[in-house]
Residue frames relative to the residue before (quaternion, step in Angstrom):
aa qw qx qy qz dx dy dz
M 1.0000 0.0000 0.0000 0.0000 0.00 0.00 0.00
K 0.6370 0.5203 -0.3411 0.4552 3.57 0.97 -0.76
S 0.6495 0.5156 -0.3263 0.4536 3.55 1.02 -0.83
T 0.6349 0.5375 -0.3265 0.4487 3.55 0.95 -0.82
K 0.6624 0.5073 -0.3091 0.4565 3.51 0.88 -0.91
L 0.6517 0.5125 -0.3210 0.4578 3.54 0.95 -0.80
V 0.6602 0.5038 -0.3108 0.4624 3.55 0.95 -0.89
T 0.6486 0.5258 -0.3169 0.4499 3.57 0.95 -0.87
T 0.6503 0.5134 -0.3103 0.4660 3.52 0.92 -0.88
A 0.6549 0.5113 -0.3083 0.4633 3.56 0.95 -0.85
A 0.6460 0.5286 -0.3212 0.4473 3.56 0.99 -0.80
V 0.6536 0.5076 -0.3110 0.4673 3.62 0.95 -0.82
A 0.6440 0.5241 -0.3171 0.4583 3.57 0.97 -0.85
T 0.6462 0.5210 -0.3156 0.4598 3.56 1.00 -0.85
L 0.6371 0.5279 -0.3200 0.4615 3.56 1.00 -0.82
G 0.6407 0.5313 -0.3199 0.4526 3.57 1.00 -0.84
L 0.6477 0.5101 -0.3217 0.4657 3.58 0.93 -0.78
T 0.6448 0.5297 -0.3192 0.4491 3.54 0.99 -0.79
L 0.6777 0.4952 -0.2885 0.4608 3.60 1.00 -0.80
L 0.6944 0.4869 -0.2747 0.4530 3.65 1.02 -0.75
A 0.5535 0.6742 -0.3880 0.2975 3.56 1.00 -0.69
P 0.6633 0.5090 -0.3460 0.4258 3.73 0.79 -0.78
S 0.6800 0.4836 -0.3087 0.4565 3.64 0.90 -0.86
V 0.6241 0.5237 -0.3405 0.4693 3.56 1.02 -0.72
L 0.6505 0.5161 -0.3062 0.4655 3.56 0.97 -0.85
A 0.6497 0.5220 -0.3148 0.4543 3.61 0.98 -0.86
A 0.6424 0.5172 -0.3250 0.4629 3.57 0.96 -0.83
G 0.6491 0.5198 -0.3166 0.4563 3.55 0.97 -0.80
V 0.6370 0.5245 -0.3219 0.4643 3.57 1.04 -0.76
E 0.6539 0.5096 -0.3125 0.4638 3.60 0.95 -0.88
E 0.6592 0.5109 -0.3117 0.4552 3.58 0.92 -0.87
A 0.6376 0.5474 -0.3265 0.4327 3.58 1.04 -0.63
K 0.6087 0.5708 -0.3493 0.4262 3.58 1.22 -0.34
E 0.7456 0.3268 -0.1945 0.5473 3.62 1.26 -0.24
L 0.0724 0.7675 -0.6363 0.0289 3.53 -1.21 0.60
N 0.3030 -0.7738 0.5346 0.1535 3.56 -0.74 1.06
G 0.1983 -0.7562 0.6132 0.1133 3.54 -0.86 1.03
K 0.3301 -0.7393 0.5520 0.1993 3.58 -1.28 0.11
G 0.1185 -0.7610 0.6328 0.0797 3.54 -1.23 0.61
T 0.0798 -0.8126 0.5770 0.0223 3.58 -0.95 0.78
I 0.0385 0.7545 -0.6552 -0.0071 3.52 -1.31 0.44
E 0.1065 -0.7873 0.6056 0.0463 3.56 -1.06 0.72
Y 0.2622 -0.7963 0.5342 0.1089 3.57 -0.97 0.93
V 0.1378 -0.7174 0.6690 0.1370 3.51 -1.36 0.39
E 0.5831 -0.5864 0.4224 0.3712 3.57 -1.15 0.52
D 0.2753 -0.7343 0.6002 0.1576 3.54 -1.13 0.76
N 0.1548 -0.8224 0.5452 0.0498 3.57 -0.58 1.16
G 0.4476 0.7278 -0.4297 0.2920 3.57 1.28 0.10
P 0.6372 -0.5467 0.3836 0.3846 3.60 -1.25 0.39
V 0.2889 -0.7234 0.6024 0.1743 3.55 -1.31 0.45
D 0.4351 -0.7282 0.4665 0.2505 3.58 -0.68 1.08
P 0.5394 -0.6078 0.4693 0.3455 3.60 -1.11 0.63
I 0.1264 -0.7803 0.6101 0.0547 3.55 -1.11 0.77
D 0.5867 -0.5486 0.4559 0.3834 3.54 -1.28 0.43
P 0.4190 -0.7480 0.4492 0.2515 3.65 -0.64 1.02
E 0.6791 0.4797 -0.2913 0.4731 3.59 1.25 -0.22
I 0.8428 0.1547 -0.0311 0.5146 3.61 0.94 -0.83
V 0.5249 -0.7069 0.3549 0.3144 3.62 1.28 0.42
T 0.4564 0.7026 -0.4495 0.3100 3.64 1.21 -0.16
P 0.4746 -0.6525 0.4994 0.3155 3.63 -0.92 0.81
I 0.2973 -0.7563 0.5614 0.1563 3.57 -1.10 0.75
V 0.3977 -0.7401 0.4953 0.2209 3.57 -0.67 1.12
D 0.7994 0.1018 -0.0186 0.5918 3.57 0.88 -0.98
P 0.1276 -0.8503 0.5063 0.0661 3.62 0.34 1.23
P 0.4541 -0.7183 0.4659 0.2466 3.60 -1.05 0.78
G 0.7338 0.3576 -0.2465 0.5224 3.58 0.68 1.05
E 0.7106 -0.4520 0.3511 0.4092 3.51 -1.27 -0.54
K 0.1727 -0.7713 0.6082 0.0735 3.57 -0.83 1.09
N 0.3264 -0.7541 0.5439 0.1700 3.56 -0.99 0.89
D 0.1173 -0.8197 0.5598 0.0303 3.59 -0.51 1.21
K 0.4729 0.6816 -0.4394 0.3446 3.59 1.26 0.09
A 0.5493 -0.6276 0.4490 0.3206 3.56 -1.26 0.50
G 0.3973 0.7020 -0.5373 0.2465 3.55 -1.17 0.64
S 0.3751 -0.7442 0.5115 0.2092 3.59 -1.00 0.80
L 0.6880 0.2787 -0.2402 0.6256 3.60 1.32 -0.21
R 0.1528 0.8577 -0.4452 0.2072 3.54 -0.12 1.28
V 0.3273 -0.6341 0.6500 0.2612 3.50 -1.42 0.34
D 0.2722 -0.8162 0.4935 0.1270 3.58 -0.41 1.24
F 0.8192 -0.0526 0.1317 0.5557 3.54 0.89 -0.97
I 0.0422 -0.7546 0.6539 0.0354 3.56 -1.23 0.66
S 0.3663 -0.7230 0.5343 0.2401 3.59 -0.79 0.95
Q 0.4926 -0.6556 0.4882 0.2987 3.56 -1.12 0.69
L 0.3308 -0.7430 0.5522 0.1833 3.56 -0.97 0.90
N 0.0401 -0.7864 0.6162 -0.0164 3.55 -0.68 1.15
F 0.1703 -0.8202 0.5418 0.0681 3.57 -0.15 1.31
K 0.2028 -0.8053 0.5542 0.0575 3.53 -0.97 0.97
G 0.2390 -0.7471 0.6041 0.1407 3.53 -1.20 0.71
D 0.6130 -0.5711 0.4063 0.3646 3.56 -1.29 -0.23
G 0.4904 0.6562 -0.4359 0.3728 3.58 1.24 0.37
A 0.7622 -0.3492 0.2669 0.4752 3.56 -1.31 -0.19
D 0.8478 0.0834 -0.1003 0.5140 3.56 -1.01 0.93
G 0.6629 -0.5404 0.3011 0.4217 3.56 1.12 0.64
K 0.4488 0.6750 -0.4668 0.3536 3.57 1.23 0.26
A 0.4659 -0.6802 0.4922 0.2793 3.57 -1.15 0.63
K 0.4101 -0.6948 0.5357 0.2493 3.55 -1.10 0.74
I 0.5175 -0.6138 0.4896 0.3402 3.57 -1.07 0.71
T 0.0639 0.7966 -0.5934 0.0955 3.55 -0.87 0.99
T 0.4048 -0.6789 0.5467 0.2761 3.55 -1.26 0.42
N 0.5737 0.5865 -0.3725 0.4337 3.56 1.30 -0.16
Q 0.6444 -0.4583 0.4127 0.4520 3.54 -1.31 0.09
G 0.2240 -0.7859 0.5629 0.1240 3.57 -0.95 0.86
K 0.0466 -0.7728 0.6327 0.0148 3.56 -1.01 0.90
Y 0.0139 0.8189 -0.5662 0.0928 3.55 -0.67 1.16
N 0.3043 -0.7560 0.5550 0.1670 3.56 -0.88 0.98
A 0.4640 -0.6469 0.5264 0.2986 3.55 -1.15 0.67
A 0.4694 -0.6613 0.5085 0.2895 3.56 -0.96 0.88
E 0.6360 -0.5211 0.3994 0.4055 3.57 -1.24 0.39
A 0.4866 -0.6117 0.5287 0.3310 3.55 -1.18 0.60
T 0.0514 -0.8330 0.5493 -0.0409 3.57 -0.65 1.13
Y 0.0496 0.7830 -0.6194 0.0270 3.55 -0.98 0.86
K 0.5041 -0.6582 0.4816 0.2841 3.55 -1.26 0.50
K 0.0613 0.7848 -0.6148 0.0480 3.54 -1.08 0.79
D 0.4184 -0.6849 0.5382 0.2572 3.54 -1.10 0.77
I 0.0361 0.7899 -0.6080 0.0711 3.57 -0.54 1.21
N 0.8323 -0.1027 0.0062 0.5447 3.56 -0.52 1.26
G 0.7344 -0.4475 0.2266 0.4572 3.53 1.00 0.91
V 0.6642 0.4663 -0.2996 0.5016 3.58 1.28 0.07
S 0.4048 -0.6906 0.5425 0.2547 3.59 -0.90 0.95
T 0.0310 -0.8419 0.5340 -0.0709 3.55 -0.45 1.28
D 0.4146 -0.6676 0.5572 0.2680 3.56 -1.13 0.71
V 0.1343 -0.7719 0.6188 0.0561 3.57 -0.74 1.10
K 0.1353 -0.8215 0.5531 0.0295 3.58 -0.63 1.14
R 0.0104 -0.7925 0.6078 -0.0501 3.53 -0.94 1.01
G 0.5732 -0.5110 0.4760 0.4287 3.53 -1.32 0.11
N 0.5660 -0.5709 0.4421 0.3977 3.59 -1.09 0.56
W 0.0210 -0.8422 0.5361 -0.0526 3.55 -0.84 0.95
V 0.2394 -0.7034 0.6454 0.1770 3.47 -1.44 0.29
Q 0.1808 -0.7781 0.5949 0.0893 3.58 -1.04 0.82
V 0.0326 -0.8024 0.5955 -0.0210 3.56 -0.89 0.99
T 0.1311 -0.7832 0.6038 0.0692 3.56 -1.25 0.51
D 0.0800 -0.7390 0.6660 0.0623 3.52 -1.16 0.78
K 0.1208 0.7868 -0.5952 0.1103 3.58 -0.47 1.21
R 0.2538 0.7707 -0.5303 0.2458 3.53 1.08 0.83
T 0.5977 -0.5465 0.4377 0.3905 3.55 -1.24 0.40
L 0.5133 -0.6102 0.4985 0.3399 3.57 -1.15 0.60
N 0.5192 -0.6331 0.4637 0.3385 3.57 -1.16 0.49
D 0.7436 -0.4187 0.2782 0.4408 3.59 -1.31 0.01
E 0.6334 0.5129 -0.3289 0.4771 3.58 1.24 -0.33
G 0.4947 -0.6910 0.4016 0.3414 3.56 1.32 -0.05
I 0.6247 0.5193 -0.3493 0.4669 3.59 1.14 0.55
A 0.5898 -0.5711 0.4405 0.3631 3.56 -1.28 0.44
A 0.5265 -0.6855 0.4205 0.2757 3.56 -1.07 0.79
G 0.4290 -0.6963 0.4720 0.3292 3.61 1.14 -0.56
W 0.0403 -0.8078 0.5880 -0.0080 3.58 -1.25 0.39
T 0.2437 -0.7188 0.6167 0.2090 3.54 -1.38 0.08
L 0.2112 -0.7399 0.6257 0.1281 3.55 -1.20 0.67
S 0.0064 -0.8090 0.5866 -0.0381 3.56 -0.63 1.13
A 0.1410 -0.7759 0.6098 0.0789 3.55 -1.28 0.42
K 0.0192 0.7824 -0.6223 -0.0126 3.54 -1.23 0.50
L 0.4673 -0.6163 0.5505 0.3142 3.52 -1.26 0.51
S 0.1239 -0.8613 0.4920 0.0286 3.55 0.02 1.34
K 0.7724 0.1024 -0.0930 0.6199 3.59 1.26 -0.30
Q 0.4119 -0.7400 0.4793 0.2304 3.57 -0.68 1.12
F 0.6311 -0.5269 0.4099 0.3950 3.57 -1.25 0.50
T 0.1087 0.8059 -0.5603 0.1574 3.55 -0.57 1.24
T 0.0339 0.7400 -0.6711 -0.0301 3.52 -1.26 0.56
G 0.8113 -0.0097 -0.0396 0.5832 3.57 -0.56 1.11
K 0.7730 -0.2855 0.2410 0.5127 3.57 -0.67 -1.15
S 0.5726 0.5801 -0.3768 0.4400 3.59 1.29 0.18
T 0.0344 -0.8086 0.5862 -0.0365 3.57 -0.78 1.10
L 0.3755 -0.7085 0.5514 0.2301 3.58 -1.04 0.80
N 0.1278 -0.8399 0.5252 0.0497 3.55 0.44 1.25
G 0.8125 0.2491 -0.2014 0.4871 3.55 -0.93 0.95
A 0.4412 0.6911 -0.4663 0.3322 3.60 1.23 0.03
T 0.1043 -0.7949 0.5971 0.0272 3.58 -1.08 0.79
I 0.2414 -0.7447 0.6024 0.1556 3.56 -1.30 0.39
A 0.1559 -0.7895 0.5904 0.0622 3.58 -0.82 1.05
Y 0.1881 -0.7779 0.5946 0.0768 3.57 -1.00 0.93
N 0.0033 0.8172 -0.5732 0.0610 3.57 -0.66 1.16
N 0.8314 0.2672 -0.1862 0.4503 3.54 -1.40 0.25
P 0.1412 0.8094 -0.5591 0.1116 3.63 0.75 0.95
Y 0.0609 -0.7841 0.6176 -0.0008 3.55 -1.05 0.83
V 0.2026 -0.8109 0.5440 0.0740 3.58 -0.63 1.17
S 0.0144 -0.7739 0.6331 -0.0063 3.55 -0.97 0.95
M 0.2584 -0.7539 0.5882 0.1375 3.55 -1.20 0.66
K 0.4455 -0.6834 0.5132 0.2665 3.55 -1.02 0.83
T 0.0164 0.7726 -0.6341 0.0261 3.58 -0.93 0.98
A 0.6988 -0.4683 0.3308 0.4278 3.57 -1.29 0.11
T 0.7515 0.3925 -0.2082 0.4876 3.59 1.12 -0.58
G 0.7717 -0.2757 0.1793 0.5443 3.61 1.22 -0.11
M 0.6332 -0.4933 0.4118 0.4315 3.54 -1.32 -0.24
V 0.0520 -0.7936 0.6062 0.0089 3.57 -0.91 0.94
E 0.5549 -0.5956 0.4605 0.3539 3.54 -1.11 0.70
S 0.1182 -0.8334 0.5398 0.0078 3.58 -0.84 0.97
D 0.2552 -0.7454 0.5953 0.1577 3.54 -1.15 0.74
Q 0.3868 0.7254 -0.4765 0.3116 3.58 1.27 0.30
V 0.7717 0.2707 -0.1154 0.5637 3.55 1.15 -0.72
K 0.2183 -0.7667 0.5941 0.1079 3.56 -0.94 0.96
T 0.1935 -0.7945 0.5691 0.0861 3.57 -1.01 0.84
V 0.3255 -0.7000 0.5964 0.2198 3.53 -1.37 0.24
A 0.2261 -0.7851 0.5646 0.1173 3.58 -0.65 1.12
G 0.8037 0.3302 -0.2208 0.4429 3.55 -1.18 0.57
N 0.3452 0.7386 -0.5106 0.2732 3.59 1.18 0.35
V 0.1577 -0.7734 0.6094 0.0754 3.56 -0.99 0.90
L 0.2324 -0.7916 0.5541 0.1113 3.56 -0.63 1.15
K 0.0981 -0.7609 0.6406 0.0308 3.52 -0.95 1.05
L 0.6967 -0.4810 0.3191 0.4259 3.56 -1.22 0.39
D 0.8741 0.0012 -0.0485 0.4832 3.55 -0.92 1.10
E 0.5712 0.5512 -0.4002 0.4579 3.59 1.15 0.58
S 0.2511 -0.8090 0.5185 0.1168 3.58 -0.38 1.27
K 0.0784 -0.7831 0.6166 0.0228 3.57 -1.04 0.87
V 0.4225 -0.6665 0.5477 0.2780 3.58 -1.07 0.77
M 0.2093 -0.8092 0.5441 0.0728 3.55 -0.65 1.18
A 0.7874 -0.0566 0.0665 0.6102 3.58 1.15 -0.66
N 0.0179 -0.8022 0.5965 0.0195 3.56 -1.21 0.44
A 0.1893 -0.7281 0.6463 0.1277 3.51 -1.32 0.53
E 0.3464 -0.7590 0.5111 0.2065 3.57 -0.58 1.10
K 0.7170 -0.4365 0.3164 0.4418 3.54 -1.31 0.27
G 0.7649 0.3114 -0.2618 0.4994 3.56 -0.86 1.02
K 0.7413 0.3279 -0.1983 0.5510 3.58 1.31 -0.10
G 0.7015 0.5398 -0.3231 0.3348 3.54 -1.36 0.01
F 0.4602 0.6512 -0.4829 0.3619 3.63 1.19 0.18
G 0.6655 0.4869 -0.3659 0.4314 3.58 -0.91 0.91
T 0.5520 -0.5826 0.4776 0.3575 3.55 -1.34 -0.31
Y 0.0448 -0.8094 0.5839 -0.0428 3.55 -0.83 1.10
T 0.1746 -0.7348 0.6372 0.1539 3.53 -1.29 0.44
V 0.1592 -0.7212 0.6624 0.1257 3.54 -1.19 0.69
E 0.0794 -0.8138 0.5753 -0.0200 3.55 -0.38 1.30
Y 0.2574 -0.7746 0.5616 0.1354 3.56 -0.81 1.02
G 0.7945 0.0731 -0.1344 0.5877 3.51 -0.16 1.40
R 0.2987 -0.7486 0.5667 0.1711 3.57 -1.18 0.63
P 0.4237 -0.7303 0.4824 0.2331 3.59 -0.98 0.86
A 0.5947 -0.5188 0.4586 0.4085 3.52 -1.36 0.04
A 0.6142 -0.5458 0.4185 0.3869 3.55 -1.22 0.49
D 0.0652 -0.7849 0.6150 0.0382 3.55 -1.15 0.67
A 0.8022 -0.3212 0.1964 0.4634 3.56 -1.27 -0.18
E 0.7894 0.2889 -0.1500 0.5204 3.60 1.08 -0.64
N 0.7487 0.3605 -0.1783 0.5270 3.58 1.21 -0.29
A 0.0117 0.8253 -0.5615 0.0590 3.57 0.18 1.29
N 0.1454 0.8395 -0.5093 0.1213 3.58 0.51 1.17
G 0.6339 -0.5989 0.3210 0.3693 3.58 1.22 0.25
F 0.5761 0.5817 -0.3952 0.4166 3.61 1.21 -0.22
T 0.2364 -0.7548 0.5953 0.1411 3.55 -1.18 0.60
E 0.6930 -0.4393 0.3474 0.4539 3.57 -1.28 0.03
D 0.6751 0.4928 -0.2922 0.4647 3.59 1.13 -0.59
T 0.7684 0.3738 -0.1977 0.4804 3.60 1.05 -0.69
K 0.4896 0.6696 -0.4406 0.3434 3.60 1.21 -0.21
T 0.2236 -0.7757 0.5774 0.1222 3.58 -1.25 0.53
S 0.4170 0.7569 -0.4303 0.2609 3.58 1.30 -0.01
H 0.7052 0.4670 -0.2536 0.4693 3.59 1.18 -0.51
K 0.7825 0.3012 -0.1474 0.5246 3.59 1.25 -0.08
S 0.5162 0.6755 -0.3914 0.3522 3.59 1.10 0.61
V 0.7105 0.2816 -0.2402 0.5985 3.59 1.30 -0.05
E 0.0202 -0.8500 0.5222 -0.0670 3.57 -0.43 1.26
L 0.2546 -0.7412 0.6087 0.1235 3.52 -1.02 0.98
T 0.0895 -0.7767 0.6222 0.0411 3.57 -0.97 0.93
V 0.1062 -0.7782 0.6184 0.0259 3.56 -0.85 1.07
P 0.4822 -0.6989 0.4383 0.2949 3.63 -0.67 1.04
A 0.5918 -0.5584 0.4493 0.3690 3.56 -1.23 0.54
N 0.8294 0.2294 -0.1921 0.4718 3.54 -1.28 0.58
T 0.3807 0.6872 -0.5168 0.3403 3.57 1.11 0.70
P 0.4082 -0.7054 0.5131 0.2692 3.65 -0.66 1.01
L 0.1103 -0.8199 0.5618 -0.0028 3.58 -0.83 1.04
Q 0.2534 -0.7684 0.5734 0.1291 3.55 -1.10 0.73
A 0.3387 -0.7636 0.5198 0.1789 3.58 -0.68 1.11
G 0.8023 0.3352 -0.2305 0.4368 3.53 -1.29 0.47
K 0.6730 0.4407 -0.2900 0.5183 3.58 1.26 0.18
K 0.3509 -0.7284 0.5478 0.2149 3.57 -1.06 0.72
Y 0.2757 -0.7485 0.5849 0.1470 3.55 -0.70 1.14
E 0.0768 -0.8105 0.5806 0.0091 3.57 -0.97 0.83
A 0.1036 -0.7774 0.6196 0.0324 3.54 -1.07 0.87
E 0.2814 -0.7221 0.5953 0.2122 3.56 -1.34 0.13
I 0.1112 -0.7565 0.6426 0.0495 3.53 -1.03 0.94
T 0.1807 -0.8079 0.5570 0.0663 3.57 -0.60 1.16
W 0.1439 -0.7766 0.6115 0.0467 3.56 -0.82 1.11
T 0.0692 -0.8238 0.5620 -0.0272 3.57 -0.88 0.99
M 0.2178 -0.7310 0.6330 0.1326 3.56 -1.02 0.91
A 0.0262 -0.8070 0.5895 -0.0224 3.58 -0.87 0.96
E 0.4978 -0.6472 0.4930 0.3003 3.55 -1.12 0.71
L 0.4876 -0.6305 0.5076 0.3272 3.57 -1.16 0.54
């Protein structure tokens, strides 16, 4: 009886193997029709300079109206437009006065060939920054702050505009994309900052997880032009009145000389 039971059990097991074999074979055939390949890429940080771009339409600028940064670094200030303050005198020069003086910076202007014609392109004064650092181990951007200070007071020869300040208003943040500049909430700005000598102010910041890429902070928006149909008009634009110099009353002034100051912009890690 024990032998019979053993033989019977063996016979049933053999039958089961015979019945399963076709499905196992079919699965193997199906699996053979597919094979997953692999692709890899590895990055290193790029510390090279980033060319200035138009803050409204992303176009590279051949002859930018300000200071370009050619130094190495992956967290960087790429460009700052030069501030040219204008008065109500001849050729935009300021008249000597004993009263408090308030002067707006003229629009940042550069030349561009549009339809074969050399054209003045006018923008709000702007700063361009880039964060192209590697992401951290959590796979997110580290964040940053952008600060500015009046590092050298307006001076010509031995004459200095002691107590002069610069106010920045109407900041507008744009981010560089493949299709153009787009308004961005990745970066937060502070409106109405007033820069005093050697006093640093945070002008913009990107919190942790934000701020990777190239951004412009433009102070004031320009009127629409041949390439920038943003809806602003000569009456509604703010690009000509968003950066203001204030000179205290009774400041001794020297005619026929150009006063010059330095404003230092700094990107810092969080």
